C-alpha positions in Angstrom: -0.3 0.5 0.1 1.6 3.1 -0.8 2.0 6.2 1.1 -0.8 9.0 0.3 1.2 12.6 -0.9 0.9 15.1 1.8 -1.7 17.9 1.3 -0.4 20.9 3.5 2.7 21.3 5.0 3.7 24.0 7.7 7.6 25.1 8.3 8.3 26.5 11.3 12.1 27.4 12.0 14.7 29.3 10.4 15.8 30.0 6.7 17.3 31.2 3.9 16.7 32.2 0.2 18.1 28.6 -0.5 17.2 26.2 2.4 14.6 25.7 4.9 16.1 24.9 8.1 14.7 23.1 11.7 16.5 22.5 14.8 20.2 23.5 15.1 20.0 24.6 11.9 19.5 21.4 10.3 18.8 21.8 6.7 15.0 20.4 6.0 14.6 21.2 2.4 17.0 22.9 0.1 17.7 22.7 -3.6 18.4 18.8 -3.8 14.8 17.4 -2.3 11.9 19.9 -3.5 10.3 16.8 -4.7 9.2 16.1 -1.3 6.6 18.8 -1.5 5.3 17.2 -4.5 1.3 18.1 -4.3 1.6 19.6 -1.5 0.7 23.4 -0.5 3.8 24.6 1.4 3.3 27.3 4.2 7.1 28.2 5.4 7.4 30.7 8.7 11.1 30.9 7.9 13.3 34.0 6.5 13.7 34.5 3.3 12.4 31.2 2.0 9.5 32.7 -0.7 12.6 34.3 -1.9 14.1 31.8 -4.2 13.3 28.2 -2.5 9.7 29.1 -2.8 9.9 29.5 -6.6 11.8 26.5 -7.4 9.4 23.9 -4.9 6.4 25.1 -6.8 8.6 25.2 -10.8 10.8 22.0 -9.8 9.2 20.2 -6.7 5.9 20.4 -8.3 4.0 22.0 -5.5 0.6 23.4 -6.2 1.8 26.6 -4.2 3.8 27.9 -1.7 3.3 30.8 1.0 6.2 32.2 2.7 8.4 34.9 3.5 10.6 36.9 0.7 12.7 38.6 3.8 13.4 37.7 7.2 10.1 37.2 9.3 10.0 39.6 12.7 8.9 38.9 15.6 10.0 40.3 19.2 10.6 38.4 22.7 9.8 39.1 26.2 12.2 37.7 27.7 10.7 36.2 30.7 7.8 34.3 28.3 10.6 33.0 26.3 9.4 29.8 26.5 5.5 30.6 25.5 5.7 32.7 23.2 2.1 32.4 22.1 1.6 34.1 26.1 4.0 36.4 25.1 2.0 40.0 24.3 5.2 40.8 22.2 5.6 37.9 20.0 2.1 37.0 19.9 0.4 39.9 17.3 3.2 38.5 14.8 3.1 34.8 15.8 -1.1 35.0 15.7 -1.5 36.8 12.5 1.4 34.3 10.7 -0.8 31.5 11.8 -4.0 32.7 10.1 -2.4 31.1 6.7 -2.5 27.6 7.5 -5.5 28.1 9.9 -7.3 28.8 7.0 -5.8 26.5 4.7 -7.5 23.9 7.1 -10.8 25.0 7.4 -11.0 24.7 3.4 -9.5 28.5 2.1 -7.7 28.8 -1.0 -3.9 29.8 -1.2 -5.4 33.4 -2.2 -7.8 33.4 0.3 -5.6 32.2 3.2 -3.1 35.1 2.2 -5.9 37.5 2.3 -6.9 36.5 5.4 -3.9 36.8 7.1 -3.2 40.0 5.6 -6.2 41.5 7.2 -5.3 39.8 10.0 -2.1 42.0 10.5 -3.8 44.7 9.7 -6.3 44.4 12.7 -3.4 44.2 15.0 -1.8 47.4 13.3 -4.6 49.0 14.0 -5.2 47.8 17.4 -1.6 48.7 18.3 -1.7 52.0 16.3 -4.5 52.7 19.3 -2.4 51.6 22.0 0.8 53.4 22.3 3.6 52.1 24.6 7.2 52.0 23.5 7.3 48.2 22.7 4.4 48.3 20.5 6.4 50.6 18.0 8.6 47.8 17.5 6.0 45.4 17.6 4.0 47.6 14.8 7.3 47.9 12.5 7.8 44.1 12.9 3.8 43.6 11.7 4.0 46.4 8.8 7.4 44.2 7.5 5.5 40.6 8.0 2.6 42.1 5.9 4.4 43.4 3.3 7.1 40.8 3.0 4.7 37.4 2.6 4.1 35.8 -0.6 2.0 33.0 -2.1 3.8 31.7 -5.1 1.8 29.0 -7.5 -1.8 28.3 -7.8 -3.7 30.9 -5.7 -7.0 28.8 -6.2 -5.1 25.3 -4.6 -7.0 24.0 -1.4 -6.2 20.7 0.9 
């Protein structure tokens, strides 16, 4: 009995224009193994991975689509919350916003819709923080604006998992 292809692959780690890395910067995906993502929709919350690698994954790996960041993915952390980033008020706005894409895909959105919902969530967080100023929030605002600008979808915008 053959294995079923992956329909959604979500990477959360480090990256570069040519690789997605995991623990201790071990390479998970690079130009040598893009075929592992054949037929998948890929979401990569890792720096720079949509710049070149995402295009290669769609073109040569034949993934349906790749959603990721063409530059660094930014977020700030409160060192007292480093073990629980989702409870960290510095990290939460960026992490929750970036989680919208894979959550939307899981609930049946197309790639294009998932990115649009993510962009709207970034905007919602931006609007909230603009009305709740603090010195920390100015840094978080910068990260939200940045992440919103560098999020890209490559490939079939109508693809669903």
